[in-house]
C-alpha angles and dihedrals in degrees: 000000000000120000115205108150093061107356093173090068089066096067135056118281093247092068092044094051094064106137092189093059091047092049092052094047095244107170124208106221103172140358136179133155104304095359138083140162124200133174133209133176115221111235130197087256090063097058125110127219090279091061093249131109112288110249089231090068092049090050090047092054091049091044092052091051089049091051095051092048096050093042094049089082092068111245117094110268128186134187115271094181139337141185135190133203114205109214106170135009120254121214136211109285095027112134108216129199123204117200117190121196126182110235099180141358125188124166108314094344133088137179118209132181122207126193119199114201145155112260090257089063104258108144117233102175143357121217134188123193132182115207134198127196115230130212096251141086128220117250136187117311127253114210089349092305124113119237122204124218130190119237 
């Protein structure tokens, strides 16, 4: 099931309440169980000393797609580990798309691959994240930040 009209409604509130993504203008385009697609435009403020996009922002975009994909199943899932491989530099003005796909899920654990590319298809980075579900559920936010409670 792909959610396009309001994809944020398909995932748990903790993932939606991410103030970092909101502040960077990261847009959630699509989400379904085990899948997500996000978009972010690289600004001048995101450049490193070499004049290219700082790797931390590329990682953040991929990590956000990973978070939406693994939380779309329902139970609260968090990153257990992640790695990124930077393949090409990105520049100010580049619009990047991160597509996350679930590769495996077993018990409380999941493996997700995220490809970050330009809309024309040129791959900028590849990310792999491992998730684990936790024994809590998201509850209403306090000051815009989710709190987690145990059952």
